[in-house]
Residue frames as qw, qx, qy, qz and C-alpha x, y, z in Angstrom:
[[0.544, 0.664, 0.274, 0.432, -9.39, -98.04, -27.44],
 [0.446, -0.100, -0.116, 0.882, -6.90, -95.09, -27.37],
 [0.056, 0.840, 0.391, -0.371, -8.37, -91.73, -26.57],
 [0.475, 0.453, 0.297, 0.693, -8.13, -89.33, -29.48],
 [0.203, -0.544, -0.231, 0.781, -7.40, -85.72, -28.57],
 [0.398, 0.854, 0.326, -0.079, -9.24, -83.07, -30.53],
 [0.664, 0.325, 0.131, 0.661, -6.88, -81.59, -33.17],
 [0.008, 0.883, 0.082, 0.461, -7.71, -78.03, -32.05],
 [0.656, -0.745, 0.071, 0.099, -6.01, -78.63, -28.71],
 [0.785, -0.073, 0.238, 0.567, -2.74, -79.56, -30.42],
 [0.373, 0.630, 0.232, 0.640, -2.98, -76.49, -32.63],
 [0.328, -0.907, -0.081, -0.253, -3.71, -74.30, -29.58],
 [0.751, -0.576, 0.135, 0.293, -0.72, -75.64, -27.68],
 [0.682, 0.196, 0.256, 0.656, 1.52, -75.02, -30.68],
 [0.093, 0.820, 0.198, 0.530, 0.19, -71.47, -30.97],
 [0.548, -0.836, 0.017, -0.036, 0.93, -70.94, -27.26],
 [0.825, -0.234, 0.177, 0.483, 4.42, -72.40, -27.67],
 [0.490, 0.459, 0.239, 0.701, 5.21, -69.93, -30.48],
 [0.166, -0.887, -0.158, -0.400, 3.64, -67.04, -28.60],
 [0.691, -0.706, 0.046, 0.151, 5.77, -67.76, -25.54],
 [0.713, -0.246, 0.314, 0.577, 8.92, -67.80, -27.64],
 [0.430, 0.835, 0.247, 0.238, 8.30, -64.87, -29.91],
 [0.309, -0.902, 0.217, 0.209, 11.02, -63.06, -27.98],
 [0.702, -0.156, 0.513, 0.469, 13.52, -65.21, -29.96],
 [0.474, 0.637, 0.440, 0.419, 12.34, -63.59, -33.16],
 [0.074, -0.994, -0.050, -0.064, 12.65, -60.12, -31.61],
 [0.576, -0.659, 0.362, 0.322, 16.16, -60.89, -30.38],
 [0.661, 0.114, 0.546, 0.502, 17.23, -62.20, -33.79],
 [0.280, 0.860, 0.326, 0.274, 15.66, -59.16, -35.48],
 [0.293, -0.939, 0.135, 0.119, 17.70, -56.97, -33.15],
 [0.655, -0.395, 0.488, 0.422, 20.94, -58.84, -33.93],
 [0.576, 0.425, 0.516, 0.471, 20.39, -58.72, -37.67],
 [0.106, 0.960, 0.214, 0.145, 19.54, -55.01, -37.51],
 [0.393, -0.843, 0.266, 0.252, 22.78, -54.15, -35.68],
 [0.649, -0.103, 0.565, 0.498, 24.81, -56.16, -38.21],
 [0.404, 0.687, 0.466, 0.384, 23.03, -54.34, -41.08],
 [0.134, -0.988, -0.038, 0.069, 23.59, -50.98, -39.33],
 [0.536, -0.581, 0.428, 0.439, 27.34, -51.75, -39.17],
 [0.583, 0.281, 0.583, 0.492, 27.27, -52.60, -42.90],
 [0.185, 0.901, 0.330, 0.211, 25.55, -49.27, -43.68],
 [0.358, -0.884, 0.149, 0.261, 28.13, -47.43, -41.59],
 [0.596, -0.261, 0.530, 0.545, 31.00, -48.98, -43.61],
 [0.459, 0.529, 0.569, 0.432, 29.31, -48.20, -46.94],
 [0.037, 0.962, 0.241, 0.120, 28.41, -44.60, -46.17],
 [0.487, -0.755, 0.205, 0.388, 31.86, -43.91, -44.68],
 [0.643, 0.124, 0.457, 0.603, 33.29, -44.32, -48.18],
 [0.210, 0.675, 0.395, 0.587, 31.57, -41.07, -49.21],
 [0.282, -0.874, -0.056, -0.392, 31.27, -39.04, -46.00],
 [0.159, 0.516, -0.650, 0.535, 33.74, -38.25, -43.15],
 [0.478, -0.222, -0.826, 0.201, 33.44, -40.55, -40.22],
 [0.052, -0.154, -0.468, 0.869, 32.75, -37.62, -37.89],
 [0.435, 0.024, -0.188, -0.880, 29.66, -36.80, -39.96],
 [0.607, -0.143, -0.736, -0.264, 28.36, -40.38, -39.81],
 [0.341, -0.204, -0.739, 0.544, 28.76, -40.37, -36.03],
 [0.165, 0.093, 0.217, -0.958, 26.86, -37.10, -35.73],
 [0.567, -0.033, -0.379, -0.730, 23.91, -38.27, -37.81],
 [0.526, -0.150, -0.835, 0.061, 23.79, -41.57, -35.89],
 [0.198, -0.269, -0.631, 0.700, 23.35, -39.66, -32.63],
 [0.254, 0.102, -0.029, -0.961, 21.08, -36.98, -34.15],
 [0.561, -0.120, -0.620, -0.535, 18.66, -39.58, -35.55],
 [0.446, -0.256, -0.802, 0.303, 18.61, -41.31, -32.17],
 [0.016, -0.203, -0.376, 0.904, 17.72, -37.97, -30.57],
 [0.427, -0.002, -0.303, -0.852, 14.83, -37.45, -33.02],
 [0.574, -0.197, -0.770, -0.195, 13.48, -40.88, -32.08],
 [0.413, -0.258, -0.700, 0.522, 13.76, -40.23, -28.34],
 [0.069, -0.072, 0.134, -0.986, 12.30, -36.69, -28.18],
 [0.588, -0.283, -0.378, -0.656, 8.65, -37.86, -28.70],
 [0.682, -0.252, -0.667, 0.164, 9.20, -40.48, -26.03],
 [0.293, -0.071, -0.445, 0.843, 10.40, -37.76, -23.61],
 [0.270, -0.138, -0.062, -0.951, 7.45, -35.50, -24.41],
 [0.662, -0.267, -0.557, -0.424, 4.92, -38.32, -24.11],
 [0.683, -0.312, -0.589, 0.300, 6.26, -39.41, -20.71],
 [0.201, -0.926, -0.021, -0.319, 6.75, -35.78, -19.56],
 [0.836, -0.214, -0.177, 0.474, 10.28, -36.62, -18.43],
 [0.118, -0.986, 0.110, 0.047, 12.26, -33.79, -16.85],
 [0.757, 0.434, -0.263, 0.412, 15.91, -33.29, -17.76],
 [0.273, -0.828, 0.313, -0.375, 16.68, -31.71, -14.43],
 [0.913, -0.004, -0.346, 0.217, 19.63, -33.56, -12.89],
 [0.431, -0.854, 0.290, -0.020, 22.09, -33.38, -10.06],
 [0.773, -0.261, 0.497, 0.294, 24.47, -35.74, -11.83],
 [0.542, 0.816, -0.093, -0.178, 25.44, -33.78, -14.94],
 [0.064, -0.700, 0.699, 0.130, 29.11, -34.80, -14.51],
 [0.538, -0.062, 0.840, 0.013, 28.12, -38.48, -14.81],
 [0.643, 0.661, 0.349, -0.165, 25.95, -37.78, -17.83],
 [0.288, 0.875, -0.347, -0.177, 28.88, -35.96, -19.42],
 [0.295, -0.474, 0.825, 0.086, 31.28, -38.83, -18.58],
 [0.658, 0.251, 0.706, -0.072, 28.83, -41.30, -20.10],
 [0.564, 0.795, 0.125, -0.183, 28.41, -39.19, -23.25],
 [0.109, 0.816, -0.541, -0.173, 32.16, -38.63, -23.78],
 [0.389, -0.318, 0.864, 0.041, 33.12, -42.26, -23.15],
 [0.652, 0.399, 0.633, -0.128, 30.20, -43.60, -25.24],
 [0.470, 0.853, -0.044, -0.224, 30.92, -41.13, -28.06],
 [0.031, -0.692, 0.701, 0.170, 34.62, -42.02, -28.13],
 [0.559, -0.017, 0.829, -0.026, 33.59, -45.73, -28.21],
 [0.645, 0.638, 0.386, -0.169, 31.39, -44.98, -31.25],
 [0.290, 0.856, -0.366, -0.222, 34.17, -43.11, -33.11],
 [0.218, -0.494, 0.838, 0.085, 36.61, -45.99, -32.46],
 [0.630, 0.208, 0.735, -0.143, 33.99, -48.62, -33.38],
 [0.605, 0.754, 0.152, -0.203, 33.15, -46.92, -36.69],
 [0.122, 0.780, -0.583, -0.191, 36.90, -46.62, -37.44],
 [0.398, -0.249, 0.883, 0.014, 37.33, -50.35, -36.83],
 [0.683, 0.469, 0.511, -0.227, 34.35, -51.10, -39.09],
 [0.500, 0.827, -0.144, -0.213, 36.15, -49.35, -41.96],
 [0.187, 0.717, -0.672, -0.010, 39.44, -51.15, -41.53],
 [0.285, -0.218, 0.918, -0.166, 38.64, -54.65, -40.22],
 [0.222, -0.235, -0.888, -0.327, 36.44, -57.52, -41.23],
 [0.461, -0.479, -0.195, -0.721, 32.82, -56.69, -40.32],
 [0.828, -0.399, -0.385, -0.076, 32.49, -59.55, -37.80],
 [0.646, -0.011, -0.386, 0.659, 35.87, -58.77, -36.21],
 [0.006, -0.347, 0.124, -0.930, 34.97, -55.11, -35.58],
 [0.652, -0.460, -0.257, -0.546, 31.62, -56.22, -34.13],
 [0.839, -0.215, -0.458, 0.201, 33.31, -58.80, -31.93],
 [0.448, 0.126, -0.358, 0.810, 35.81, -56.33, -30.46],
 [0.275, -0.377, 0.037, -0.884, 33.01, -53.95, -29.60],
 [0.784, -0.360, -0.361, -0.355, 31.13, -56.86, -28.04],
 [0.578, 0.028, -0.612, 0.539, 33.82, -57.15, -25.38],
 [0.178, -0.524, 0.134, -0.822, 32.00, -54.38, -23.51],
 [0.785, -0.494, -0.202, -0.313, 30.13, -56.77, -21.12],
 [0.827, -0.104, -0.332, 0.442, 33.46, -58.09, -19.85],
 [0.287, 0.315, -0.213, 0.879, 34.71, -54.54, -19.24],
 [0.488, -0.575, -0.118, -0.646, 31.43, -53.69, -17.52],
 [0.874, -0.382, -0.297, 0.034, 32.08, -56.55, -15.10],
 [0.658, 0.068, -0.265, 0.702, 35.63, -55.31, -14.47],
 [0.010, 0.442, -0.056, 0.895, 34.58, -51.68, -13.96],
 [0.657, -0.557, -0.258, -0.436, 31.75, -52.81, -11.67],
 [0.840, -0.302, -0.314, 0.324, 34.29, -54.52, -9.42],
 [0.511, 0.115, -0.146, 0.839, 36.80, -51.62, -9.48],
 [0.057, -0.331, -0.050, -0.941, 34.45, -48.66, -9.41],
 [0.617, -0.416, -0.197, -0.638, 31.16, -49.86, -7.99],
 [0.197, -0.415, 0.781, -0.423, 32.84, -52.24, -5.51],
 [0.910, 0.002, -0.049, -0.412, 30.87, -55.26, -6.64],
 [0.692, -0.407, 0.594, 0.044, 32.28, -58.70, -5.84],
 [0.306, 0.475, -0.727, -0.390, 34.40, -60.66, -8.34],
 [0.856, -0.008, 0.328, -0.399, 32.09, -63.58, -8.84],
 [0.622, -0.146, 0.724, 0.261, 33.05, -66.94, -10.27],
 [0.592, 0.671, 0.437, 0.094, 31.18, -66.10, -13.51],
 [0.155, 0.976, -0.134, -0.076, 33.18, -62.86, -13.90],
 [0.415, -0.621, 0.626, 0.223, 36.49, -64.54, -13.20],
 [0.656, 0.136, 0.703, 0.241, 35.88, -67.23, -15.79],
 [0.459, 0.843, 0.278, 0.030, 34.68, -64.62, -18.28],
 [0.069, -0.922, 0.339, 0.175, 37.87, -62.64, -17.75],
 [0.535, -0.362, 0.718, 0.258, 40.05, -65.71, -18.30],
 [0.632, 0.430, 0.623, 0.165, 38.16, -66.80, -21.42],
 [0.331, 0.935, 0.122, -0.040, 38.24, -63.29, -22.90],
 [0.221, -0.808, 0.481, 0.258, 41.98, -62.88, -22.30],
 [0.580, -0.078, 0.758, 0.286, 42.66, -66.21, -24.06],
 [0.527, 0.669, 0.517, 0.082, 40.31, -65.25, -26.89],
 [0.134, 0.975, -0.081, -0.154, 41.91, -61.84, -27.31],
 [0.386, -0.605, 0.616, 0.325, 45.41, -63.32, -27.36],
 [0.579, 0.188, 0.738, 0.290, 44.32, -65.56, -30.25],
 [0.375, 0.850, 0.369, 0.022, 42.65, -62.71, -32.11],
 [0.056, 0.982, -0.173, -0.041, 45.46, -60.23, -31.65],
 [0.822, -0.232, 0.314, 0.414, 48.43, -62.50, -32.38],
 [0.183, -0.621, 0.301, 0.700, 51.19, -60.61, -34.26],
 [0.175, -0.019, 0.758, 0.628, 50.45, -62.18, -37.69],
 [0.159, 0.641, 0.748, -0.065, 46.75, -61.30, -37.47],
 [0.138, 0.552, 0.292, 0.769, 45.20, -58.31, -39.28],
 [0.449, -0.814, -0.329, -0.167, 43.68, -57.45, -35.92],
 [0.643, -0.473, -0.047, 0.600, 47.19, -56.79, -34.52],
 [0.324, 0.403, 0.270, 0.813, 46.98, -53.25, -35.87],
 [0.062, -0.026, 0.222, -0.973, 45.80, -49.75, -35.06],
 [0.564, -0.182, -0.353, -0.724, 42.27, -50.67, -36.18],
 [0.670, -0.208, -0.712, 0.032, 42.26, -53.83, -34.05],
 [0.347, -0.196, -0.561, 0.726, 43.30, -52.00, -30.90],
 [0.246, -0.092, -0.038, -0.964, 40.80, -49.21, -31.77],
 [0.641, -0.252, -0.554, -0.468, 38.05, -51.84, -31.88],
 [0.600, -0.254, -0.670, 0.356, 39.14, -53.25, -28.52],
 [0.144, -0.056, -0.328, 0.932, 39.30, -49.75, -27.05],
 [0.416, -0.239, -0.294, -0.827, 35.73, -49.17, -28.26],
 [0.686, -0.338, -0.637, -0.093, 34.65, -52.15, -26.17],
 [0.467, -0.188, -0.521, 0.689, 36.50, -50.83, -23.13],
 [0.054, -0.022, 0.105, -0.993, 35.04, -47.32, -23.43],
 [0.559, -0.293, -0.476, -0.613, 31.56, -48.69, -24.10],
 [0.639, -0.323, -0.659, 0.231, 31.99, -50.73, -20.89],
 [0.245, -0.116, -0.363, 0.891, 32.93, -47.53, -19.03],
 [0.287, -0.160, -0.200, -0.923, 29.93, -45.68, -20.44],
 [0.657, -0.329, -0.559, -0.383, 27.52, -48.46, -19.46],
 [0.530, -0.244, -0.624, 0.520, 29.04, -48.73, -16.00],
 [0.003, 0.008, -0.160, 0.987, 28.33, -45.02, -15.64],
 [0.520, -0.263, -0.424, -0.693, 24.72, -45.78, -16.62],
 [0.646, -0.307, -0.686, 0.132, 24.62, -48.33, -13.82],
 [0.310, -0.188, -0.445, 0.819, 25.72, -45.64, -11.41],
 [0.196, -0.075, -0.101, -0.972, 23.22, -43.13, -12.78],
 [0.492, -0.309, -0.692, -0.429, 20.31, -45.56, -12.66],
 [0.375, -0.340, -0.718, 0.477, 20.22, -45.29, -8.84],
 [0.038, -0.512, -0.343, 0.787, 18.99, -41.68, -9.06],
 [0.252, 0.365, -0.312, -0.840, 17.97, -40.97, -12.66],
 [0.787, 0.325, 0.375, -0.367, 15.12, -42.33, -14.80],
 [0.665, 0.032, 0.626, 0.407, 15.98, -44.59, -17.73],
 [0.424, 0.790, 0.377, 0.231, 14.39, -42.16, -20.22],
 [0.137, -0.976, 0.129, 0.109, 16.33, -39.24, -18.77],
 [0.610, -0.460, 0.529, 0.370, 19.59, -41.21, -19.08],
 [0.606, 0.277, 0.598, 0.446, 19.15, -42.04, -22.78],
 [0.227, 0.929, 0.259, 0.136, 17.90, -38.56, -23.64],
 [0.297, -0.887, 0.260, 0.240, 20.92, -36.94, -22.00],
 [0.630, -0.227, 0.596, 0.443, 23.24, -39.27, -23.90],
 [0.503, 0.553, 0.542, 0.384, 21.62, -38.56, -27.28],
 [0.031, 0.990, 0.140, 0.017, 21.51, -34.80, -26.58],
 [0.398, -0.790, 0.362, 0.294, 25.11, -34.45, -25.37],
 [0.652, -0.043, 0.624, 0.429, 26.45, -36.80, -28.08],
 [0.447, 0.731, 0.438, 0.272, 24.68, -34.85, -30.79],
 [0.058, -0.996, 0.050, 0.045, 26.08, -31.55, -29.52],
 [0.507, -0.626, 0.495, 0.325, 29.62, -32.79, -29.07],
 [0.628, 0.125, 0.655, 0.401, 29.72, -34.73, -32.36],
 [0.368, 0.870, 0.318, 0.080, 28.42, -31.60, -34.18],
 [0.279, -0.850, 0.212, 0.393, 31.62, -29.65, -33.35],
 [0.480, -0.242, 0.628, 0.562, 33.87, -31.34, -35.99],
 [0.470, 0.624, 0.596, 0.186, 31.26, -30.54, -38.65],
 [0.025, 0.944, 0.025, -0.328, 32.37, -26.91, -38.64],
 [0.005, -0.725, 0.575, 0.379, 35.61, -27.88, -40.45],
 [0.073, -0.184, 0.948, 0.249, 34.85, -31.35, -41.82],
 [0.538, 0.410, 0.573, -0.463, 31.41, -31.41, -43.44],
 [0.029, 0.075, -0.726, -0.683, 30.31, -32.67, -46.85],
 [0.603, 0.159, 0.178, -0.761, 26.70, -32.17, -47.86],
 [0.476, 0.025, 0.878, 0.034, 25.30, -35.69, -48.47],
 [0.310, 0.115, -0.581, -0.744, 24.00, -36.46, -51.94],
 [0.751, -0.118, -0.110, -0.640, 20.64, -38.24, -52.42],
 [0.835, 0.032, -0.549, -0.002, 22.02, -41.79, -52.14],
 [0.320, 0.229, -0.637, 0.663, 24.14, -40.84, -49.11],
 [0.443, -0.253, 0.243, -0.825, 21.02, -39.57, -47.35],
 [0.868, -0.091, -0.302, -0.383, 19.41, -42.97, -47.85],
 [0.702, 0.120, -0.614, 0.340, 22.38, -44.74, -46.28],
 [0.035, 0.257, -0.503, 0.824, 22.38, -42.31, -43.35],
 [0.677, -0.200, 0.015, -0.708, 18.65, -42.87, -42.84],
 [0.864, 0.012, -0.494, -0.100, 19.30, -46.65, -43.03],
 [0.397, 0.215, -0.661, 0.600, 21.88, -46.34, -40.23],
 [0.289, -0.188, 0.385, -0.856, 19.30, -44.61, -38.05],
 [0.791, -0.066, -0.200, -0.574, 16.44, -46.93, -39.01],
 [0.822, 0.047, -0.564, 0.058, 18.34, -50.19, -38.40],
 [0.217, 0.242, -0.620, 0.714, 19.92, -48.81, -35.25],
 [0.481, -0.157, 0.263, -0.821, 16.46, -47.93, -33.88],
 [0.853, 0.006, -0.344, -0.393, 15.03, -51.25, -35.10],
 [0.600, 0.162, -0.706, 0.339, 17.81, -53.08, -33.24],
 [0.084, -0.191, 0.547, -0.811, 16.94, -51.17, -30.06],
 [0.683, -0.079, 0.032, -0.726, 13.24, -51.88, -30.41],
 [0.812, 0.090, -0.552, -0.165, 13.81, -55.58, -31.16],
 [0.418, 0.138, -0.729, 0.525, 15.96, -55.97, -28.03],
 [0.293, -0.148, 0.383, -0.863, 13.49, -54.04, -25.93],
 [0.793, -0.030, -0.198, -0.575, 10.61, -56.23, -27.10],
 [0.716, 0.115, -0.680, 0.105, 12.65, -59.36, -26.41],
 [0.183, 0.150, -0.673, 0.701, 13.37, -58.22, -22.85],
 [0.511, -0.125, 0.153, -0.836, 9.64, -57.61, -22.35],
 [0.883, 0.027, -0.209, -0.420, 8.89, -61.27, -23.05],
 [0.913, 0.017, -0.344, 0.218, 11.84, -63.27, -21.60],
 [0.630, -0.715, 0.058, 0.297, 14.47, -63.16, -18.85],
 [0.167, 0.901, -0.377, -0.137, 17.67, -61.28, -19.61],
 [0.472, -0.455, 0.745, 0.126, 19.72, -64.44, -19.01],
 [0.674, 0.312, 0.655, 0.137, 18.04, -65.96, -22.09],
 [0.440, 0.880, 0.174, -0.031, 17.91, -62.89, -24.30],
 [0.173, -0.872, 0.377, 0.259, 21.49, -61.58, -23.78],
 [0.567, -0.254, 0.700, 0.353, 23.29, -64.59, -25.32],
 [0.588, 0.567, 0.554, 0.161, 21.26, -64.31, -28.50],
 [0.090, 0.949, -0.077, -0.292, 22.76, -60.85, -29.03],
 [0.351, -0.542, 0.644, 0.409, 25.96, -62.59, -30.18],
 [0.653, 0.405, 0.619, 0.163, 24.13, -63.91, -33.23],
 [0.241, 0.933, -0.056, -0.263, 24.99, -60.51, -34.69],
 [0.285, -0.583, 0.679, 0.343, 28.44, -62.03, -35.33],
 [0.537, 0.205, 0.795, 0.196, 26.89, -64.69, -37.54],
 [0.400, 0.840, 0.360, -0.077, 24.90, -62.11, -39.52],
 [0.017, -0.903, 0.308, 0.299, 27.99, -59.87, -39.81],
 [0.452, -0.335, 0.760, 0.327, 30.10, -62.82, -40.92],
 [0.547, 0.462, 0.684, 0.139, 27.59, -63.72, -43.65],
 [0.275, 0.943, 0.145, -0.121, 27.30, -60.14, -44.86],
 [0.225, -0.775, 0.491, 0.330, 31.10, -59.69, -44.81],
 [0.517, -0.083, 0.786, 0.329, 31.56, -62.84, -46.90],
 [0.497, 0.616, 0.601, 0.110, 28.87, -62.03, -49.42],
 [0.214, 0.971, 0.094, -0.057, 29.82, -58.38, -49.95],
 [0.037, 0.889, -0.456, -0.003, 33.58, -58.35, -49.37],
 [0.865, 0.216, -0.449, 0.067, 34.62, -62.06, -49.39],
 [0.168, -0.659, 0.576, -0.454, 35.84, -61.80, -45.79],
 [0.883, -0.118, -0.452, -0.040, 36.90, -65.09, -44.22],
 [0.486, -0.775, 0.351, -0.200, 38.18, -65.54, -40.63],
 [0.444, 0.425, -0.781, 0.110, 41.31, -67.62, -39.94],
 [0.691, -0.242, -0.680, 0.048, 41.35, -70.58, -37.57],
 [0.355, -0.123, -0.526, 0.763, 42.75, -68.64, -34.62],
 [0.230, -0.137, -0.025, -0.963, 40.18, -65.90, -35.24],
 [0.648, -0.287, -0.530, -0.466, 37.29, -68.38, -35.11],
 [0.631, -0.266, -0.640, 0.347, 38.54, -69.95, -31.83],
 [0.182, -0.035, -0.318, 0.930, 39.13, -66.45, -30.31],
 [0.374, -0.227, -0.233, -0.868, 35.67, -65.36, -31.42],
 [0.691, -0.328, -0.613, -0.199, 34.08, -68.40, -29.79],
 [0.528, -0.202, -0.564, 0.603, 35.95, -67.83, -26.52],
 [0.005, 0.015, -0.167, 0.986, 35.01, -64.17, -26.30],
 [0.535, -0.265, -0.419, -0.684, 31.42, -65.00, -27.16],
 [0.686, -0.306, -0.653, 0.096, 31.41, -67.61, -24.41],
 [0.333, -0.096, -0.439, 0.829, 32.90, -65.06, -22.01],
 [0.247, -0.158, -0.073, -0.953, 30.12, -62.59, -22.82],
 [0.672, -0.309, -0.522, -0.425, 27.43, -65.25, -22.34],
 [0.597, -0.196, -0.649, 0.429, 29.02, -66.29, -19.03],
 [0.069, -0.025, -0.301, 0.951, 28.70, -62.73, -17.74],
 [0.455, -0.179, -0.286, -0.824, 25.14, -62.46, -19.09],
 [0.619, -0.242, -0.735, -0.133, 24.09, -65.65, -17.30],
 [0.377, -0.266, -0.634, 0.621, 24.64, -64.13, -13.89],
 [0.091, 0.030, 0.040, -0.995, 22.56, -61.08, -14.70],
 [0.136, 0.470, 0.853, -0.180, 18.84, -61.22, -13.78],
 [0.222, 0.795, 0.245, -0.508, 18.00, -57.78, -15.20],
 [0.686, 0.688, 0.193, 0.141, 18.26, -56.55, -18.80],
 [0.637, 0.033, 0.086, 0.765, 21.54, -55.46, -20.27],
 [0.097, -0.654, -0.176, 0.729, 22.09, -51.71, -20.01],
 [0.424, 0.690, -0.200, -0.551, 22.37, -51.30, -23.75],
 [0.937, 0.300, 0.165, 0.072, 22.93, -53.44, -26.78],
 [0.652, -0.245, 0.294, 0.655, 26.46, -53.71, -28.17],
 [0.430, 0.481, 0.351, 0.679, 27.79, -51.06, -30.52],
 [0.271, -0.248, -0.272, 0.890, 27.46, -48.20, -28.02],
 [0.199, -0.351, -0.369, -0.837, 24.04, -46.92, -29.04],
 [0.312, -0.117, 0.532, -0.779, 21.36, -46.03, -26.53],
 [0.164, -0.252, -0.939, -0.168, 18.58, -48.47, -25.80],
 [0.434, -0.476, -0.219, -0.733, 14.95, -47.60, -25.21],
 [0.344, -0.340, 0.635, -0.602, 13.75, -48.07, -21.59],
 [0.516, -0.104, -0.823, -0.214, 12.40, -51.46, -20.55],
 [0.211, -0.221, 0.547, -0.779, 10.55, -50.34, -17.45],
 [0.762, -0.040, 0.080, -0.642, 7.47, -52.41, -18.21],
 [0.499, 0.207, -0.841, -0.011, 9.20, -55.81, -18.02],
 [0.762, -0.475, -0.242, -0.368, 7.13, -58.05, -15.81],
 [0.424, -0.658, 0.560, -0.270, 8.44, -59.02, -12.34],
 [0.949, -0.015, 0.306, -0.075, 8.13, -62.68, -13.30],
 [0.761, 0.584, -0.116, 0.258, 10.63, -62.20, -16.09],
 [0.046, 0.821, -0.427, 0.375, 13.03, -60.39, -13.86],
 [0.616, -0.512, 0.526, -0.287, 13.09, -63.11, -11.27],
 [0.980, 0.182, 0.065, -0.042, 13.75, -65.99, -13.65]]
């Protein structure tokens, strides 16, 4: 007679299976949050100057990070202020350009152009940090160039100032995160993100002296939503990296494009053309190709916002 297994064993194994893969839910939560944050940025930018939106994005990030710094007793003493300043300026410029692209392009297109940052990180790592040009990086470069040529063809809406601004945001975000890679050899992860939030808040506050509109009640809600969903995206990605290898988590970050595409269609009836879809797939594949060779977590999620430290990731996850 066949042996019958107790039903509770099957239920236990299913529970373990879901527990081991809960990082997928965290990664998808992060992706959806960044797409919603981009939506909130576009909506609030209709009522407030872009410079003001950038300031509050950085200021809210600083408010989130200060308790972390105090709890960990992190010192801001540094011998690399010039690199912190370079990271802040390049990251802040990336944010200005990204927010500009969000206001003038389809939501998914703006997100995609900013998501080219991993390819630029690989290029800067070869040029600046003298890392080798691996086969993964070479294929990623080829795929991204083909994808960009399809996206930025002359008859496309992306062949415009906003399109090139979005691409420049990816390049500058890549430079900022390569600087983080250089800083990480001597600075703590908490110190790096605190310095970025602090310097970005100070620098982005300067334009407010001549371009400030006091937000009305509804505008405050949208600004808070930008901060909340940006922080939720950071937390979701951090939690995912704590439960799975970076080579598995990083590719799921590109599901933000799906969420952004759905939101763009539902709210603004945005539809990509055929060349755009193919280019989007090639650039996504290029980003995943770069991510597959990386055994440690990404330096930051796309969209040029600081990520919370992931120092408690288990060695087993790092080695997978």
